[in-house]
N, C-alpha and C positions, 0 to 999 in steps of 0.2 A: 180586321181578321189580324190579329194580333200575337206575330209568331214568338217564341220562346226557344228558341234552338240549341240544342247539347251536342248532337252527334257531328256536327260543323266545329265544332272547338275541338276536336280530335287532333292532334296531326294530320299532316295533309296524305298523308300515304293511306290512310283510310277510304279515301274517297279521291276524285277529280272535280273543281268546281268546272262546272258547265251551266249553260243557259239554254232553255228551251227555245228551238228554234222556230220563232213566229211562221202562221199559215195564211193563208190566203184569205179565206171567208169564213171565219167560225160562226156557226150555228147552235144551239141548244138543242141535244135531244132530249134530254132528261135531268132534273134536278133534284136530290133527297132529302127534301125540307125537313123530314122530320131529325134527319142524321144533323144539317146543318141548325137545327136547334139545340140538339144534344152536345155538339160541339161547341155553342155559344158562339159562334158566327155570325157578328153583325152587316151582313152586306145587304144589299137591296136585292132579294132575289125576285122583282118584279121588272128588273132592268136586265131581260135576258141577253140583249145583247153586250153589254158591259160581263155578266157575269161569264158568257161566251169567252171573251176576250180573255178574261182572268185562268178562266181555267181550260185555255187552251197553252198560256203561257204566251200570248202577243203582250198581255200587260204584266209585269212582275212586280208584286203590292210591296212596298217597302215593309222591311223587316225580314222580307225572304231572303234566304243565304241557298242558291241552287244548288245541289251537288249530284254526280251518280257514285252511286256505292261501289268498293272493289270487294270481289269475294271471289272463292274458287268455286268446284264441288266434283262430286263423281256423275256423271248422266251414264245412267244406263249399266252402272258397275264400274264405266273406265273415269280414272280421274284426269280434270282440266284443271293446269294450274291457276287459270285466270281467264273469268270469265267477265262478272260486273253488271252492272246497270245498264245494259247495252241502248235501250228504249225507253228508261225511265229519266225522272230527275223528282230528287227530293226538293220539294221547295221550301220547307220548314215543319219546323213543329208547333202544335198548340194544342193549351190546356183548356178544357172543357169546364161547366162550373162545379165538377166534383176535384179539379185540380189533376188530373188524370190529364197525360199526355199521349199526342196523337199527331203521328206523319204527316203530311199531306203532301201525297206522290203523285205527279201525271205521268201516263203510262203511254208512251206515243208520241212523247213531244219532239222527236228528231234523235239525231245522232248524236252520242256522245265519247268520249275516248275510251269506253269498253265497248263499242258496238262492233267490231270486227268485219266491219267491210258494211255491215246491214246496214238499213235506209231508218233506222231508227224508231219509224213509223209503225203504226199500228192502223189494222184496215176494221171498219164497221161492225165487221160479222164477232169478231173475237169480244171487240169491246161489248158490244150486247148482250153475247154468252156471260163475259164476267160480272157485268154489272147483274142480271138479272140470277145466277148463279149464287153469287157472296150475297145478296139481299133474302135468297130465297135461303139459305143455308144457316145464315141470321134469325130468321123467323122460323127456321127449325131446331132453333136449342144451340147450335154447333159453334165454339168460336171460330170468326174469320176474320179476314180482312173485309172492310167494308166499301161499296161504292158512291161517290156523294156528289159525280157530275158527269153527265157524257156530253162531248161534244162531237160535230161533224167539223172536220178541217177545210172545206170547200176542195181538196184537193184529192187524187187519187194514187193509190199507192198499188203497186205491180208487186203479185202473188202469183197462183197461174195463170191469173188474168190480171186484168185492171181492174180494182175495186174502191169506193169510197173508203176515202182517211178518217178517221175517227180517234178520240184520246179520251182516256177513262181517268178520272181524277180517284185515286185509290188511298183510303185512310185504314192504315194498322198500329197499333200501340207501339210495334217497333218490326223495322226491317231486316232487322241483325238474323242471318241466316245459320245453318249449321258450316254453309261454306265460307262463310266468312273468317270464322276460325280457322278453316283449313288451309285459306288463303297464307295465312302468317306461317303456320305449321310448314307448307308447302318451301316456304325462306327460312324455315329455321327460326323464326323472327318470335322467342319465347318473350321477350317485352311488350313485344305488340299484343299477344296471346292474354297476358296477363291483363294489360291495360281495357281489350276490349272485354275481358271479364268482368274488371270492375266497374265498367262500364254498364253491364248487363245490370250484374248485382245493385245499384244505382238505380237503373230505371225500372226495371220491372221486378227485384225481390228484395226490398231495400232491409227487411228485415232480417236477411242473412248474414249482412254485416256486423251482426251479433253473434254468429255460430264463432265456434271453436277452430271448423277448416269450412269458410265458406265456400272455396271453391269446390269442393264434394259436394255441399247440399246443394250450390248451383246446377250442377251435372244433375243430382236427383231429382230438385223441380223440375228440371227442362222434360226429365224422363218420366215423370210424373205426368205433366201436361199433355206431351205426344202420347202416352198411353190412354189416356181420356179422350182426347181427339180421335182418335182411330176409330175407339170403341164406340164415340157419336157418330164417325162416317159409318158404322158398318151399321147401325140402326136403320139409319135412313137411306139404305142402300146407293149411298153414294163411292163415285171411282174416281180417285184423282185422275189419275192417270201419268205420272209422268213425276212420281217421290224423289227424283236427287234429292242430294246434299243441299242444292243450293235452295230447291225448294220446300226446305222443312225453315220454319222458322220458329227461333226460341222461344219464342213467346206464349207459343202453344195455338197460334190462331192457322188455318188455312189460309195458303196463300199460292198465287199462280193458277189462275182457273186455266189453263190451256186445254188439251185433248182430255177434258173430265168430262163426267156422263150419271147420271142416274139408273139404277137398274129398273128395267120394264121387270120379264120373267126373272124367278128368284135365279142366280146363277154364280156360284163362289169361282168357278174360274173365267167370268166374264172380263172382256178384254176389249176397251172401245178405242184407244189409242191408235192414231193410224200408224206409229212408229215404234207401237211394243209388238213386236213380231214375237219375241219369243213368251213373253207373258209374264214377266219379270214383276209388275206392277197391277196384275188382273186384282179383280175384287177380293175374295182370300186372300190376298199374300200382303195385302198392307202392311198387319200387324209385325209379320214378319222383317219386310223393308224397313219399318220404322226403328224397329233394333236394331237391324244392319247400319243404318244412317248417324244413330244414336251413338254407335260403336265406334263409327268414324268420329264424333266430336269429343268422346271419352280417351282417343287416343291425342287429341288436341289439348285435352286438359292436364294429362297425366305429368307434366313438369311441375304444375301447379299445386298438386295433390297431394305430393311427401316427396323429397330429396333422394328416399333410396326406391330407385325406380321398381324393384320387386313387388316393393309395399304402393308405391301407385299404382303398378298393374293391378293387383289382389283390389285396391279400392273401387276401381273403374269396373272389374267385371262384377262384383259384387250388385253395384248399383244396374249394371246392363242385364245381367242373370236376373234382376229383380222387375224387370219390366213387363214378364208375359202374367205374373201375377197381379200387378196392379192392372193391366188392360184384361186381362180374363174375369178379375171384379168386377171393373168398370162396364164392360161388354157384359156381363151376366146380369147387372144392375137394372143396363137399361131396355136390356130386353125382357128379365122381368114384368114392367111395368106395362110394356108393348102387350106381353101374352096376360095380363090381369092382375098377377100375381104382386098382390099389396105386404107380402111378407115371406120369407126366406125359406124353403123346403128343399131338402136335397136332392128331390127329384124335379125340381125345375129343368138345371141343364140337361138332361135325358129328352124331356118333354118338348123344349125349346128344339132340340139340336133334331130332334126328330119331323118334328114338323118341318122344319128349314130342309130338310132329305127331300121331304113328301113333295113339299113346292117345288124341289130342282126338279127330281123326278119327272112329276107332271108340266114342268114348264106353266107352273102359271103366275100370273105377276103379283110382286111383291107387296107392293103399296096397297093396291086393291084388294089383295087378299085380307093383309092384315087388317085393313079398315072394316071388311067384310065380318071379319071375325067378333069384333066389337058387339055387331048382333045377335049371334048366336050364345050366350052366354049361358042361359037357363035351358033346360029341356024342354021347356015351352015352345023355343025357338024353330023357326023354318030354318033350317038346314039346306035347304032344297036347292038353293042358288049356288052356296057353297060347294055344296057336296057334288054338285056335277061338274064343277072345275076341277075336281077330283076323280071322275068319270064316274061319280057313284060307289068307289071303291070300298071293299071293306076296311081296308088299313088306313080310310082316312075314319071313318065311323069309328072303328077300335081307337083311334087317337082321339078324338075330339070327346067320347066317353072318358077317357081318362084327364083330358083337359079338365073336364066340367067337374068331374072328383075333387081333382087338386083346388079348384075354386071353391069348393065345398067348405075349405080349409078355412078361408079367410074370414074376417070377423065383420066383415060391412056387408051389407045383402047387395043383389044382383046389379040392382040401377047405379049404385054408386060404385061398382067393380066397372062396368060396361060404361059410366063417364070418365072415371081413370084412363079407360084405356083409348075412348075417344079425345084423350087431351093430350094423348102421344103418339096416335098413330094417324099420321095426313091422310088427307083427302087430296090435297092439292101438291103434286112435286112436279120441279121443270122438268118436265120428260123430255126427250132429244128430241122427238118428232116434232115437238111444241115450239121449240128455241130454234131449229131449221125453218118453220113457217114463219116465225117472228125473223128471222135474219133475212128471207129471202124476200120479205114481204117489203123490209126496209133497203135491204141492198139493191133490190129490180124496179120498185113501185115508190121509194123513198116514203114509204107510209109508215107511221110509230103505233098506230093506233093499239094493235095488236100487241106490242109490247108495252103499254099500257094498261092493256086489260090483261094480260096474261101475270104481269107485274103484279097487280090488285089481287091475285086471288094467291099469288105464290107468297105475299108478306102476313096473310090470314090462312094457314094453312089445313087450320082443324077447320074451319067454318066452313058448312058449305052456301054455296053461293047460286042460286036458280038461274042467276042469267049467261053462267058460262061454265055449264054441266060437261060440255062435252072435253074442258079441258082436263075431267077428273079421267077420260077413257085412255087404256093403252093404245098404242099406234095399230091402227090396219095393218094387213101383210104389207100393203105399197108403202106404206110409213115407214117402217121399222129403220132406226139410223145404227149399223154397225159398224162405223167408224167417224171419231172426230179428231179436230185438227189444233195444232197447237196457234197457227197464224202468224210465226214469225217468217 
């Protein structure tokens, strides 16, 4: 494993050097072979004991420079000036075969100087959740951190009860967050903000070095990536659950899978996080919150944008106000594909919005309904099944007539439209009740077959699998998951 570290070369107030705390008896749960190959890692994956020792932190490889990163953040709107990696250690950075740089981080590897009296450990359930969710999101085309390895520690952690401990190895193109910049703004340390911005440009946006105002362009690029990211979340029905500024990566990757969930029935007001009692991070509020978070980032950038504060504020405001235009264009673009609109038409938005409103009012399953819509493109199709989901209402019949009329404007045939829709409307998503079953099977019975079975279909979400038909179905009444938890 060849490390090529850069973040640990920054001044030491950006992080704390800290080593993973060894565990009693690490055993391998899962190893992402494809990701190992992508990252050009030359470890012998057949030696499961050695792999478990490495990715539990018991063995620290040569070239690793373990650090815990410093950052701050707004948590549910309230600013906390010091957070930091309280249960994560960045082992170092590696370059893949395309010379792209990736962080390799252990999550749950023991206390750090930022642990705030926590144990620094992770329970098995949240590790399983993040592994499944991140790999599923990647397969669905959503920019995300990835899961490389999951191991059991052989130790217990105490949450509400005693639970098996586990460690996740997470891969990200960068772990710098909005909250990382806020950490230095709170200290009025403008030099560190500039140093961090320069680091971000060199690592993630090197082309910006040639621009007239690279810091303004950096802010624009981060806003653009976040707008496209949230649009892709909405497209697949994902709710992050805790969009604090310390959970927003400037790389535009989904990071920190805590109390997150996927929609079953479509509901723009849906909240799953047990700690979001006011619905701040509800499904339909995610774009608004992203813009709010980016405004906090823009505050950090003001000293870099222009020496004249008024001019700097005006520049930042222009970028933040442009967020919704980028988001709306990106969202409409991905939703057009879901509905089979391969060209643009002024009526598209109203047709899409009306169907989402119908889904919410009739309480139908988002993923299942959209997949069934793929099969009723032509008037010769039998709409009985999907119409029944909407109580065979006149308003549904009226909507499907107008949708089909819109599809006739396309220059391709109905078979091509159907196939295009099937390519973007998944059959399988990581449904909340299935994840809970996987977690219970692992925690209570030490059985991981269901975990591997579910993962096998989620990494191919658009391809039907005759062996796992039950994974397509929404939860039964007694299986519905109303709340999810972060696991800290």
